[in-house]
Rosetta silent file (secondary structure, phi, psi, omega in degrees, C-alpha in Angstrom):
SEQUENCE: MIETFLTLAVGVATYYSDGLMQEVYTNRLVYGQVRPCPQCVGFVALNEARYLGAHIWLDWPGYGISGPYLVVDCAQTEHLAARVAAGRVVEVSRSVAKQLRMRGPVSGVRVLRAIRPARNGIQKY
SCORE:     score description
SCORE:     0.000 S_00000001
   1 L     0.000  138.219  178.265   69.378   51.426   29.949 S_00000001
   2 L   -81.639  131.346  178.214   69.275   53.545   26.784 S_00000001
   3 L   -75.786  139.464  171.595   71.998   56.183   26.578 S_00000001
   4 E  -117.824  135.039 -175.300   70.934   59.775   26.057 S_00000001
   5 E  -119.492  145.958  172.278   73.559   62.180   24.768 S_00000001
   6 E  -107.655  128.147  178.901   74.122   65.910   24.937 S_00000001
   7 E   -80.250  120.779  178.214   76.123   67.333   22.026 S_00000001
   8 E   -88.112  -34.895 -177.111   79.083   69.366   23.306 S_00000001
   9 E  -164.510  157.765  174.024   80.552   70.269   19.906 S_00000001
  10 E  -135.558  131.163  179.487   80.490   69.402   16.215 S_00000001
  11 E   172.126 -143.623 -173.100   83.475   69.826   13.958 S_00000001
  12 E   -95.196  135.220  172.969   86.813   68.422   12.861 S_00000001
  13 E  -105.332  137.775  173.778   88.641   65.528   14.541 S_00000001
  14 E  -129.212 -173.457 -178.814   92.415   65.151   14.249 S_00000001
  15 E  -142.038  155.704  178.054   94.903   62.903   16.016 S_00000001
  16 L   -79.476  162.628  174.155   98.079   63.015   18.108 S_00000001
  17 L   -71.726  161.390 -177.283  101.369   61.489   17.030 S_00000001
  18 L   -52.890  126.576  174.560  102.158   57.928   18.119 S_00000001
  19 L    83.986  -15.991 -175.215  102.589   57.588   21.891 S_00000001
  20 H   -67.882  -42.833 -178.612  101.960   61.252   22.764 S_00000001
  21 H   -64.539  -38.807  177.026   98.438   60.829   24.177 S_00000001
  22 H   -62.308  -40.310  178.473   99.598   57.949   26.416 S_00000001
  23 H   -64.099  -42.831  177.810  102.411   60.171   27.719 S_00000001
  24 H   -63.030  -45.261  178.835   99.945   62.986   28.465 S_00000001
  25 H   -58.048  -46.334  179.789   97.607   60.510   30.214 S_00000001
  26 H   -59.743  -44.517  178.062  100.462   59.189   32.373 S_00000001
  27 H   -63.883  -41.690  178.970  101.436   62.720   33.406 S_00000001
  28 H   -64.105  -36.494  175.711   97.828   63.657   34.232 S_00000001
  29 H   -62.946  -46.721 -178.802   97.575   60.535   36.436 S_00000001
  30 H   -57.812  -40.975 -177.990  100.774   61.450   38.294 S_00000001
  31 L   -88.737    4.371  176.711   99.443   64.952   39.005 S_00000001
  32 L    70.347   24.791 -177.845   95.983   63.697   39.975 S_00000001
  33 L   -89.912  -17.026  173.729   94.256   65.547   37.135 S_00000001
  34 L  -141.454  162.617  175.893   92.457   62.455   35.797 S_00000001
  35 L  -114.392  153.509  176.647   91.492   59.049   37.167 S_00000001
  36 L   -57.558  148.682 -179.971   91.934   55.677   35.458 S_00000001
  37 L  -135.354   84.866 -177.332   88.988   54.635   33.303 S_00000001
  38 L   -58.961  -30.104 -178.775   89.075   50.874   32.648 S_00000001
  39 L   -82.825   -9.478 -179.140   85.872   51.002   30.584 S_00000001
  40 L   -74.041  143.394 -177.531   87.179   53.767   28.296 S_00000001
  41 L   -93.873   -3.157  178.886   88.191   52.719   24.790 S_00000001
  42 E   172.786 -176.061 -177.598   90.767   55.470   24.361 S_00000001
  43 E  -118.028  149.640  177.617   91.933   58.966   25.181 S_00000001
  44 E  -139.885  165.134  171.312   91.049   62.324   23.641 S_00000001
  45 E  -121.593  133.102  174.370   91.841   66.007   23.917 S_00000001
  46 E  -111.025  170.955 -178.938   89.109   68.647   23.775 S_00000001
  47 L   -68.769  -38.433 -171.370   89.490   72.396   23.446 S_00000001
  48 L   -99.178  133.072 -179.984   88.338   73.293   26.954 S_00000001
  49 H   -64.275  -23.751 -177.322   90.192   72.383   30.158 S_00000001
  50 H   -63.122  -16.139 -179.994   86.918   72.065   32.070 S_00000001
  51 H   -93.575    0.089  178.124   86.392   68.646   30.468 S_00000001
  52 L   -54.330  130.422  179.705   89.640   67.090   31.769 S_00000001
  53 L    87.192   -7.979 -179.430   88.763   63.748   33.345 S_00000001
  54 L   -77.673  159.939  173.800   85.317   63.610   31.711 S_00000001
  55 E  -104.208  127.220  178.922   83.991   60.659   29.739 S_00000001
  56 E  -130.214  164.997  175.016   82.785   61.529   26.251 S_00000001
  57 E  -121.872  157.396  178.479   81.586   59.660   23.166 S_00000001
  58 E  -123.079  133.995  176.786   82.238   60.496   19.531 S_00000001
  59 E  -106.475  106.136 -175.413   79.723   60.209   16.695 S_00000001
  60 E   -92.734  129.692  176.116   81.700   59.607   13.498 S_00000001
  61 L   -57.041  127.722  178.447   80.081   60.249   10.091 S_00000001
  62 L    78.797   -2.433 -178.292   79.548   56.891    8.399 S_00000001
  63 L  -121.373  -44.770 -178.627   80.739   54.956   11.460 S_00000001
  64 E   109.639 -165.590 -174.627   78.438   55.779   14.368 S_00000001
  65 E   -87.875  132.489  174.495   78.973   56.369   18.057 S_00000001
  66 E  -130.666  153.655  179.685   82.084   55.076   19.805 S_00000001
  67 E   145.351 -175.303    6.322   83.264   55.461   23.378 S_00000001
  68 E   -79.859  155.128  173.726   83.527   56.195   26.134 S_00000001
  69 E  -115.187  147.499  175.676   86.792   58.107   25.825 S_00000001
  70 E   -95.174  127.470  177.456   88.634   59.736   28.708 S_00000001
  71 E   -79.584  113.845 -176.348   89.482   63.414   28.173 S_00000001
  72 E  -116.164   -3.989 -179.391   93.156   63.705   29.123 S_00000001
  73 E  -151.981  166.979 -179.511   94.236   66.922   27.420 S_00000001
  74 E  -146.486  168.056  179.959   93.018   70.321   26.250 S_00000001
  75 L   -70.446  143.127  172.145   94.108   73.118   23.960 S_00000001
  76 L   -70.377  145.400 -177.071   96.760   75.532   25.179 S_00000001
  77 H   -50.634  -43.309 -177.085   95.318   79.008   25.693 S_00000001
  78 H   -71.852  -12.707  179.113   97.448   80.492   22.931 S_00000001
  79 H  -103.729  -10.007 -172.403   96.205   77.855   20.438 S_00000001
  80 H   -60.703  -48.009 -177.372   92.510   77.913   21.333 S_00000001
  81 H   -60.294  -42.023  179.755   91.404   80.705   18.958 S_00000001
  82 H   -66.540  -38.736  178.428   93.124   79.079   15.977 S_00000001
  83 H   -63.979  -44.970 -179.812   91.593   75.672   16.803 S_00000001
  84 H   -64.189  -44.587  179.602   88.114   77.170   17.066 S_00000001
  85 H   -60.412  -33.668  179.456   88.580   79.147   13.822 S_00000001
  86 L   -84.007   -4.301  179.615   89.615   75.929   12.034 S_00000001
  87 L    78.368   14.546 -179.085   86.567   74.086   13.424 S_00000001
  88 E   -80.024  128.826 -176.539   88.694   71.582   15.361 S_00000001
  89 E  -120.838  -21.099 -177.212   86.817   70.085   18.297 S_00000001
  90 E  -154.037  146.170  170.129   88.645   66.877   19.273 S_00000001
  91 E  -123.229  136.405  179.968   91.971   65.099   18.930 S_00000001
  92 E  -109.613  163.770  175.623   92.192   61.354   19.422 S_00000001
  93 L   -67.167  158.315  179.227   95.139   59.137   20.220 S_00000001
  94 H   -62.289  -35.277  179.285   97.026   57.664   17.278 S_00000001
  95 H   -64.471  -38.701  176.475   95.833   54.180   18.260 S_00000001
  96 H   -66.725  -42.106  178.282   92.193   55.312   18.014 S_00000001
  97 H   -58.238  -40.538  178.755   92.963   56.991   14.670 S_00000001
  98 H   -66.131  -42.439  179.159   94.390   53.706   13.394 S_00000001
  99 H   -60.142  -37.597 -177.810   91.333   51.752   14.573 S_00000001
 100 L   -90.553    2.178  179.809   89.067   54.190   12.733 S_00000001
 101 L    56.666   40.497  176.443   91.371   54.260    9.691 S_00000001
 102 L   -71.089  131.082  177.596   91.765   58.041    9.849 S_00000001
 103 L  -110.964    3.037 -179.082   94.021   59.271    7.074 S_00000001
 104 L   168.976 -167.006  179.240   93.721   62.913    8.081 S_00000001
 105 L   -58.602  144.604  177.991   91.209   65.314    9.640 S_00000001
 106 E  -119.349  122.771  179.691   87.587   64.116    9.740 S_00000001
 107 E   -88.001  157.401  173.720   84.784   66.695    9.493 S_00000001
 108 E    78.986   17.742  178.702   81.334   66.443   11.025 S_00000001
 109 E   -80.885  132.109  176.645   82.346   64.589   14.200 S_00000001
 110 E  -100.035  132.113  174.430   80.009   65.149   17.148 S_00000001
 111 E   -95.626  122.673 -172.948   81.448   65.219   20.672 S_00000001
 112 E  -118.709  148.462  172.747   78.839   63.766   23.050 S_00000001
 113 E  -121.616  127.491 -179.937   78.360   63.610   26.801 S_00000001
 114 E   -73.544  137.533  175.619   76.103   60.867   28.187 S_00000001
 115 E  -132.706  159.635  174.339   73.303   62.052   30.442 S_00000001
 116 E  -142.631  148.149  179.428   70.515   60.261   32.201 S_00000001
 117 E   -61.916  142.041  176.494   67.306   61.509   33.766 S_00000001
 118 E  -132.389  166.153 -178.806   67.505   62.088   37.501 S_00000001
 119 L   -60.671  -34.668 -177.023   64.946   63.072   40.097 S_00000001
 120 L  -116.741   65.444  177.940   66.375   66.578   40.269 S_00000001
 121 E    95.414 -144.445 -175.642   67.208   67.482   36.695 S_00000001
 122 E  -106.397  139.252  176.597   69.909   65.928   34.537 S_00000001
 123 E  -115.072  128.071  179.577   72.772   63.813   35.812 S_00000001
 124 E   -91.939  149.344  174.489   75.989   63.609   33.778 S_00000001
 125 L   -79.795    0.000    0.000   78.186   60.515   33.603 S_00000001
């Protein structure tokens, strides 16, 4: 089946320090806020809490689409306005940053959500 994507955001990607995203993921599992995702290739944080537990893909300039990633964190309310003003849309784990050879923030990253046609409208993954 061919994947169809809905763009959630476009902007700057940054990354967490080593081990922090794994720690956040472990805590979210303990509190039942996310479920394990064996098919996911890594973890990310988005600005909005409504995406916690969602599966997203990232379209990297010059690299292409990678994913799925499990959304395990979100921006704190007091940091949201500054993140939006700076154009930041996603943070990846340090291990993902290393795989993609990120040396700092990356502009032009698209955050994608896979969708597929359904009998009654659109169905999200």
